[in-house]
N, C-alpha and C positions, 0 to 999 in steps of 0.2 A: 560533206560535213564531217567525215570521219576524223579528220585531224583535229577538229574542235572537241572531240572526246578524248584527247590526249593520245591519239594514234600516231602523231608525228612529234619529233623531238629535236632539240639542238644536241647533236652528237659530238660536236667539237667546236672549239673557238680558239682563235689565235690572233696575235697582233704584232706589228712591227714596233720599233721604238717610236716615240712621239717627240718630235723636235722640229726646229727650223733648220732644214738642210737644203738650201737652194741648189747646191751642186749635185745632189743625188737624184737619180732617176726615180720616177714614180713606180716603175716596175720593180725597183729594188724593195720599196716598201711593200708592194703587192706580193712579191715572192716570199718575203719574210712572214707576212701574215698567213698566206696560203699554206706554206710549209709547216708553220706552227699549228694551224688548225688541223691539218692532216695528221700530224704527230699526236695531237691531243685526242683525236678520234680513233687513232690506231688504224688509219687507212692509207692506202697507196693512191697516188693520183689517178691511176687507171680505174679506180673504183668510183670516181666522180663522173656522173653522167648528166649533171645539170650545172649551169653556171648563170648567176644573175649578178650583174654589176650595177652599183648604185651611182658612181660618178665616172662618166666617160671623159674623153679628151675635151678641152685642153687641160683641165685640172687633174684628170685621172687618165685611165687607159680603157679603151672600149673592150667589150667582151671578146671580140674576135682576136684582138691583139693579146689579151690575157691568155686565151686558149693556145694561140700559136707560140707565144713566148715560153709557156710553162708545160707544153706538151700534153695539154688536156684534150679530150675528144668528147665534149658534151653533146648530147642529142637534144637537149632542151636548153635554150638560152633566153636571156632577157636582159634589159637594161633600162634604168630609169633616168630621170632628169638629174642634172649635175648640181642641184641645190639641196639644201638640208631637208630633214624630216621625211626621208624616204626609207629609213631603216626598217620600220615595222612593215611597210608595204612590200619591201623586198622579201622579208622573211615570210609574210603571209603568202606571197606568190609562190615561194619555194614549197611551203607546206601544202598548198593546193596542188602543185605539180606532182608531189610525192603521193598525195591522197588520190589523185586522178590516174596514177599509173604512168605519168609522162616522164618521170625520173625516179631514181631510187635514192640518190645522194646528191644534194644540191649545194654547191659552194656559193655562198652569198658574200660578195666582196665589195668593200668600200676602200679605195686607195686614192689619195689625193695629195696634191701639193698646193699650198696657198702662199708660200713665201716668195715665189718668183713670178707672180702674175700681176703685180701692181696692187694698189689699194682700191677697195671698193669705192666707186664714185669717180675714179680717175680714168682718163681716156684710154690708158694702156691696159686696163683690166678687160678680159674677154667678155664680161657681162655688161660692159658699159652701155652698149647700144640697146640692150633689152629694155632698159627703163624708159626709153622713148617710144616704145610701141603703144598702140592704142590701149587705153585703160591703165597705163603705168606698167611698172615692172613686177617681178615675181616676189619681191619682199615688201610690198607696200610702198615702194618708192614712186614718186611722181616727178620724173626727170624734167618735164616741161615747166614745173614751177620751182625747180631748184632742189628737190629732195632726191639726192643722188646716191644714197647709200642705205643699207638696211636699217641702220640705227635711227634714221629719220622716222620710219614707220613705227619702230619700237618705242621711241620717245613720245611720239604723238599719242600712241595707244595708252601708255602709262600715265601721261598727263591727264587724259580724259578719265581714266580709271580713278585716279586720285581725286579729281574734282567731282566725279559722279558720287563717290562713296564718302567723301569728306575725310580721307585718311592722310596721314603724314607720310610723305615719301621717304623720310629718314628711316622708317621701319624696314624699308627694303634692304638695309645693310645686313639683316639676318641671313639672307640667302648667300651672297658672296662670302661672308665671313664663315658661315657654316661649311660651305663647300671647300673653302681654302683649308680649314682645319682637317677635313677629310683627305685632302690632297697631301698634307704633310705626312700621312700614313701610307702613301701610295708611291711605290718606287719609281714608276714611269710617268708620274705627273710632271707637266711642264712648269707649273707654278708651285714651287715648294718653299718659298720664302714666307714666313709667318706674316699675317696681316692683322693689324689692330683696327678698332673702330675709327680711330683718328686717321690711320692710313687711308681707310675707305673714304671718309668725309673730305680729306684733303686732296684726293685724286682729282685730276683736272676734269672739268666738264667737257663732254663731247657734244651732245645735243640735249639741252635742258628738257626733262629733269634727270637725265642719265649721265653717269660719270665713267671715267676710264675703267674702273673695276666692276662696272656693270656689264662690260663687254668681254666676250670670250677671246682669248689670245689666238692670233694666227699661228698655225703650225702645219706640219706635214706628218703623214702617217697612214696606216692601213689597219683594218680589222677584217677578219674572215670568220664567218659563222657557217657551219655545215649542218644542214637540215636533212633528216632521214626518217624512215619509219621508226617508231618507238619499239624498243626491244627490252632486253633484260639487263642492260648495262646500268648499274646503280649511279653512274656519273652523268648520264644523260638528263637533260632538262626538258620536260614535256610542255608542249604548247597546248594550252587548254582553252584560251579565249583570245579573240582578235576582233579588231574592227579597223576599217580604213579611214582615210582622210575625208573630212567634210569639204564641201565647196558650195558656192552660191552666194546670194546677196547678203545673207546673214553672217558671212564669215569674213574675217580679216586676219591675215597671217600672223599679226602681232597683237591680237586682242582676243578676248574670249567671245564666244558666240553671243550676239545680241548686246554688245557694249554700246553700239551707236556709231561706230566708225563707218565712214564712206556710206554705203547703201544699207548698212546693218539696221535692223530694228533696235528697239530698246528693251526687248523681251529676253531676259536671261533665263537659262535653265533653272528650274526649281531643284532643290536638293533631291527631292523624290524622283524627278525625271533623270537627274544625273546618275543616281544609283541604279537606274534601270537601263543604262546604256548597254548596247549589244555585247560588248566585251564581257560585262558582268553576267549577263544572261547565259552566254555560251559556256562560261567557266563555272556557273552556279555559285557565284561569289558576290560579295559586297565590299565596299571600301574597308570595312573593319577587318576583313579577312586578309588584307595585304600586309605582309611582314616587312618588306623592303621595296622601295619605290625608285624608279628611274624617270627623270623628267627632262625634257628638252630645254636647255638653258643657254642658248647662244647669247641671250641678254637676261639680266637678273629678273625682270618682271614676269617672264614667260611661265616659270613654275607656278606662280600665283594663279594664273588663269586655268591651268590644267588641274590644280587642286580643287578649284571651284567647279569646273565643268565635269569632273569625275566624282563629285559628291563627297570629297573629304571634308569640305566645309561649305557653307552657303555663299552665294554670290555676294561679293564685297567684303567678305570676312577674312580672306586669306592672309592679308598683311598682319592682322592681329593674331590669327590662328597659328602662324609659324613661330611666334616669339617663344622665348624660354627654353630653347633647345629641343623643341618638338620634332624637328626634321633632322636633328643631329644623331650621331651614334649614341646609343643609350636613350634616345627619345622615343616617343610614341610611334613615329613613322620615319625611320632612317631613310634619307633621300640622297641620291647621287653620292653614294658612300666612297667612291674613288676620287671625288672632286668635281665631277661633271665637266661640262664644256668650259665653264668659267675658270677652272683651275687644273683639271687633268689634261684635256686636249679638246680642241674644236674638231670633232669628228662626226658631225651630223647625227649624233645620238648613238653611234655604234659603240662608243666607249662605255656608255651606261648599260647597254644590253650585255656587253661582255662582262661588266661588273655584276649584273644580276645573275648571270650563269655562275660566276665564281661564288657569289653568296649562297646560292641554292645548293651548290656542291659542298659547302662548308670549307672552302679553300681560301677565304679572304684574310686569314691570319689576324693581324691586329685590328682589322676593320670588320671582322666577322660579326654579323647580327646573330645573336643566339637563336638556335632552333628555327632559322628561316626556312619556311616550307613553300611559301607562295609569294611571288614577286610580280610587279606590274611595271610596264613601260607605257608612258603616255605623253602626249604633247598637246599644245594649244590647238593644233589642227584637227583634233578628234581621233587621230590614229592611236591605237593602243594594242598591247599584248599582255596576256596573263600567262606566266610561266610557273611551273610547279616541279619540285624535286621528285625524282622517281621513287625514292625509298624513304 
């Protein structure tokens, strides 16, 4: 439990370039991110004794390949599934390893290539056959009834959400438009072309009610976060609250808890219960204490569900709650201030965590949220982190 008292911290963070480079090796991206994180933390690779990889082969590289290639000698290793939403879980595991004395400095690495593995739902994609296993695939696909890609589950969830709460799907434009404006201020964002409301509305439909600009763009890249015991470094960012993913009949990967998808009940979290989630209790915080927010946004509707399930607004209110610049820079709750996955890069949430560290250090330049002291990462799956600046 010590790391939940701010005894562990993010000591360094680094990233590769984010782009579509099918000719490049995933190890090139991994090396760039690892070296950048080491330099940021002021460490040599010999000081890294823990390694946790989020995406293994074929999209990424496995932990043993990473250690062998870059001359690391970790005594504590781990690796998670090659799908999204494992960023917080990896960082939590690293913090627990440091807290338990199993490692002192853990490199948490996500490196992947998407541009050369075929499209989701096509037979040459390495995940194609997963969707046909019993109970469907990992993204809410149901291959045996023709739902062969993640957007099918995301569209079905958003359609049910709009019908359940009687809300206009056109209000969803606020999310991709806001994050695109943030990306225009971010040097390494993939999507840096201005987007208007008309551009959004005229983008081609993918699976109704979702359009092209509701989907994160495919790209390649890597992010590395180094977790260590908290010390006296004013640039480190302390980990003060955490919680892992939910699972069970009341969960659906592309819908809030209790929306009514698949085997879900129709019992949503009350706002009072949402404000008492474990991540808040550990950090002795509430939603009103969060200065800057990072949300998983591989598809535009997903931030809505996290806003509701973590108590920023009540169930069914998020589409109206986000209007009027509330989640933009200068708004009440700046969110995905580097552009998120919808406009910066599709990196399984690691780009948002990197941005939160940058914000808490006061190093975000033209994107900087004034006096940002406490940040939160959250996803529709229930996983969350609360981070705080050291000084």
